[in-house]
N, C-alpha and C positions, 0 to 999 in steps of 0.2 A: 351614965352607964352606956356602953356601946352595944349595939344590936349585933347578934351573931347571925349575920346574913351571908349566905354563900355567895361568892363572887362568880359572875358569869365568865366563862372562858370559851375561846374559840380554838379548836384544834387546827393547827397549821399543817402538820405533817405527822405521820406515824412511822415508827421504826421498830423492827422486831427485836425483842429482848435477847434472842438467841444469836444475834450478830456477833461474829468473832471479836469485834472491837468494842462490844458492850454498848454503852450509852454515847460513845464518842461521836458517831454520826449525828445523833440527835443534838448533842451539845454544840457541834460545829454548825449545824443548821440554825439553831437558836441564836448563836453568836452572829452568824451572817445576817439574820433578820434584825438583830439589834443594831448592826452596822448600817442598816437601811432605815432605821428609825422605829421599828416595831419592837416593843418591849416583850420579848419572848423568853420563856424558860422551859425546862424539861421536867416532866412528871412521869411517874411510872403508873401505868394502868394494869393492875394485877389481874383483873378479870380477863383482859385480852392478851396479857403477857407482851405488852408493847411499851416502848418509851414514846411519849407524846410531846411534841413541841407545841406549846400553847401560848396564847396571848390573852391577857385579861381584856374583857369587853365591858362597855358601859351598858347596863340594862336600860331598856327604853320603855 
C-alpha cells in the first residue's frame, strides 16, 4: 500500500491569472526551466488567483 504523503514543491515564479494570455506565460516559463534541466510544471493557486510554476523538491 502506498502512503498518501504530499509532495514538497518549490514555487519558481508566479503569474497573474488575469493575464490576457492566460496561463501561457507560466507554461512558457516552465518549459524554459525544463530546457535547463529543472522539472517544472504549472499549477493554479485558487486562493491567490495565480498560476504558479513549481518544481518538486526532495524533503530533507
